[in-house]
C-alpha positions in Angstrom: 89.7 173.5 -143.4 86.3 174.0 -144.9 84.7 171.5 -142.5 86.1 173.2 -139.6 84.9 176.6 -140.7 81.4 175.1 -141.3 81.5 173.6 -137.9 82.5 177.0 -136.3 79.5 178.7 -138.2 77.1 176.2 -136.9 78.3 176.6 -133.4 77.8 180.4 -133.8 74.3 179.9 -135.2 73.6 177.5 -132.2 75.0 180.1 -129.7 72.9 182.8 -131.2 69.8 180.7 -131.2 70.2 179.7 -127.6 70.9 183.4 -126.7 67.9 184.6 -128.6 65.7 181.9 -127.0 67.0 182.6 -123.5 66.4 186.3 -124.0 62.8 186.0 -125.2 62.1 183.7 -122.3 62.8 186.5 -120.0 60.1 188.7 -121.8 56.9 188.7 -120.2 54.7 185.7 -121.3 51.7 187.9 -122.1 53.6 189.6 -124.8 54.4 186.4 -126.6 52.2 184.8 -129.1 51.4 181.1 -128.8 52.7 180.5 -132.3 55.7 178.9 -134.0 58.9 180.9 -132.8 60.0 183.4 -135.2 63.4 183.4 -137.1 64.5 186.4 -134.8 63.2 184.3 -131.7 65.3 181.4 -133.2 68.6 183.3 -133.6 68.3 183.1 -137.3 68.5 185.5 -140.2 65.1 186.7 -141.2 64.7 187.6 -144.9 61.8 189.9 -145.6 62.5 190.1 -149.3 62.6 193.9 -149.3 66.0 195.8 -149.3 65.5 198.2 -146.2 64.0 195.5 -144.1 66.6 192.8 -145.2 69.4 195.3 -144.3 67.9 195.8 -140.8 67.3 192.2 -140.1 70.9 191.3 -141.3 72.5 193.6 -138.9 70.3 192.3 -136.0 71.6 188.9 -137.0 75.3 190.1 -136.9 74.7 191.6 -133.5 73.2 188.4 -132.2 76.1 186.3 -133.5 78.5 188.8 -131.8 76.9 188.7 -128.3 76.5 185.0 -128.5 80.1 184.5 -129.2 81.5 187.0 -126.8 81.5 184.8 -123.6 83.5 182.0 -125.4 86.0 184.7 -127.0 86.6 186.1 -123.6 87.0 182.6 -122.0 89.6 181.8 -124.9 91.6 185.0 -123.9 91.8 183.5 -120.2 92.6 180.0 -121.5 95.3 181.3 -123.6 97.0 183.5 -120.8 96.7 180.4 -118.4 98.5 178.3 -121.0 101.3 180.9 -121.4 101.8 181.3 -117.7 101.6 177.4 -117.0 98.6 177.7 -115.0 96.7 174.4 -114.8 94.3 174.6 -112.0 92.0 177.0 -113.5 91.3 180.0 -115.6 89.0 182.2 -113.5 89.6 185.9 -113.6 90.6 185.9 -109.8 92.9 183.0 -110.2 94.7 184.4 -113.0 95.1 187.7 -111.5 96.4 186.1 -108.2 98.9 184.2 -110.4 100.0 187.4 -112.3 100.6 189.2 -108.9 102.9 186.4 -107.6 105.0 186.6 -110.8 105.2 190.2 -110.7 106.5 190.3 -107.1 109.2 187.8 -108.1 110.3 189.9 -110.9 110.2 193.0 -108.3 112.3 190.9 -105.9 114.9 190.6 -108.8 115.1 194.3 -108.8 112.8 195.0 -111.8 110.1 197.7 -112.1 106.9 197.1 -114.0 104.1 199.2 -115.1 101.0 198.2 -117.4 99.6 201.2 -119.1 96.2 201.2 -120.5 94.5 203.6 -122.7 90.8 203.6 -124.0 88.9 202.5 -120.9 85.7 204.3 -122.4 86.6 203.3 -126.0 83.9 202.0 -128.6 86.5 201.0 -131.3 89.2 198.4 -130.6 91.6 200.7 -132.4 91.2 203.3 -129.6 92.5 200.9 -126.9 96.0 200.3 -125.9 97.9 198.1 -123.5 101.6 198.6 -123.0 104.0 197.5 -120.5 107.1 199.3 -119.4 109.8 197.5 -117.6 113.0 199.0 -115.9 115.7 196.3 -115.4 116.6 193.3 -117.6 113.9 190.7 -118.1 115.0 186.9 -118.4 113.1 184.7 -120.7 110.5 183.6 -118.1 109.8 187.1 -117.2 109.6 188.4 -120.6 107.2 185.5 -121.4 105.1 186.6 -118.5 105.0 190.2 -119.4 104.1 189.4 -123.0 101.3 187.1 -122.1 99.6 189.5 -119.6 99.9 192.3 -121.9 98.4 190.6 -124.9 95.7 189.2 -122.6 94.8 192.7 -121.6 94.9 194.0 -125.1 92.3 191.3 -126.1 90.0 192.2 -123.2 90.0 195.8 -124.1 89.2 195.0 -127.7 86.3 192.9 -126.7 85.2 195.4 -124.2 85.2 198.1 -127.0 83.2 195.8 -129.5 80.7 195.0 -127.0 80.3 198.9 -126.3 79.9 199.4 -129.9 77.3 196.7 -130.1 75.4 198.3 -127.3 75.3 201.5 -129.3 74.3 199.4 -132.3 71.3 198.3 -130.3 70.1 201.9 -129.8 70.4 202.5 -133.4 68.5 199.4 -134.5 65.6 200.2 -131.9 65.2 203.6 -133.7 65.2 201.9 -137.2 62.6 199.3 -135.9 60.3 202.0 -134.8 60.7 203.8 -138.2 60.0 200.6 -140.1 57.1 199.4 -138.1 54.5 201.8 -139.8 55.9 200.7 -143.4 55.1 197.1 -142.9 51.6 197.0 -144.1 52.1 199.3 -147.0 55.3 197.5 -148.2 53.8 193.9 -147.8 50.2 194.7 -148.6 50.1 192.2 -151.6 51.6 189.4 -149.5 49.3 188.9 -146.6 51.0 185.8 -145.2 54.4 187.2 -145.5 53.2 190.6 -143.9 52.3 188.6 -140.8 55.6 187.0 -140.7 57.5 190.5 -141.1 55.2 191.9 -138.4 56.0 189.1 -136.0 59.7 189.2 -136.4 59.6 192.8 -136.0 57.6 192.6 -132.8 60.2 190.1 -131.5 63.0 192.4 -132.4 61.6 195.1 -130.4 61.6 192.8 -127.3 65.0 191.3 -128.0 66.8 194.6 -128.4 66.8 195.9 -124.9 67.9 192.4 -123.6 70.6 192.4 -126.1 71.7 195.9 -124.9 71.8 194.8 -121.2 73.8 191.6 -122.1 76.3 193.8 -124.1 76.9 196.2 -121.2 77.3 193.2 -118.8 80.0 191.5 -120.8 81.7 194.7 -121.6 81.9 195.6 -117.9 83.4 192.2 -117.1 86.1 192.6 -119.7 86.9 195.8 -118.4 87.1 194.5 -114.9 89.5 191.6 -115.9 91.8 194.0 -117.8 91.9 196.3 -114.8 92.8 193.4 -112.4 95.7 192.3 -114.8 96.9 195.9 -114.9 96.9 196.1 -111.1 98.4 192.6 -110.7 101.3 193.2 -113.1 102.3 196.7 -112.1 104.9 196.9 -109.2 105.5 200.6 -109.7 102.5 202.6 -110.5 104.3 206.0 -110.7 106.9 204.5 -113.3 107.5 207.4 -116.0 105.9 207.0 -119.2 106.9 208.0 -122.9 104.5 209.4 -125.5 104.5 206.3 -127.5 105.8 203.6 -125.3 106.4 200.1 -127.0 104.9 196.8 -125.7 107.8 196.4 -123.4 110.9 198.8 -122.7 113.8 197.2 -120.9 115.7 199.9 -119.2 118.7 198.6 -117.4 119.7 200.8 -114.3 122.4 203.2 -115.4 125.8 202.6 -113.7 127.7 205.8 -112.3 130.7 206.6 -114.4 134.1 205.1 -113.0 136.5 207.7 -111.1 139.6 208.3 -113.1 142.6 206.8 -111.5 145.2 209.1 -110.0 148.2 209.7 -112.4 151.6 208.0 -111.2 154.5 210.4 -110.5 154.2 214.1 -111.2 151.5 216.2 -110.4 148.0 214.9 -110.6 146.4 215.7 -113.7 142.8 217.1 -113.6 140.0 214.5 -114.1 138.8 214.4 -117.7 135.3 215.5 -118.2 133.2 212.3 -118.2 131.8 211.7 -122.0 128.0 212.2 -122.1 126.1 209.0 -121.1 124.7 207.1 -124.1 121.0 206.2 -123.8 120.3 202.9 -121.9 119.9 200.1 -124.4 116.2 199.1 -124.8 114.7 196.0 -126.1 111.5 196.7 -127.9 109.4 193.9 -129.4 106.0 193.2 -130.6 104.9 189.6 -130.1 
């Protein structure tokens, strides 16, 4: 287990390094010094040996890791969805949305009504997002598996979208902090000339990387939002299906049958029909996967 965790950490560091290198490659060549790449440029954590600077570079490094890992995290959501649906010929958003639409039409032909409800389109915190599916009718095992898989995939996309939006907000805060730290470099490291130059170069690279990180975060967030929307459209068969204040993941509501007519009494005058008993609430099967 420890070896796997170490390998995962190494992969994330590699992803961060590749991302940072690619981002700096997009920056104007005239702004880059012909020197050995800084730790920031290599996607590594820079240690300035001073608390306020170290806190800044630590947060920058965590942000680089998040954005480096985001594409793989999103891809894994699609791989898991494809596996749950038994799709073996691809995991692209378009293909998966098409297969989900086909499954939902099959359920509609069986008399079921579906609506995937989403909240938190503009959220910057995963806790403020929600994906719930309402189903009118009785799902068989295959249908239930489909609804579960699509709902969970949508939740995952929304959570990733929110994290990426929060990352973009973090970029703006880091940019402000970088501007505040810049005039403090010389005074803080005046007795460490060599280290002073290292801090200055890493801070300079930070100011070039941050706008590119913000653009990357916005692009990835929009991709997750778009796929979540496509899944909701593909699964929903009845957009106007009523909602409840706190819907469960799936509410299965079988259609209510009309109460049977009372049989006429044999012999003698017919008795007045008894008042039907109040119908009990339709049975529902609520579950969390």
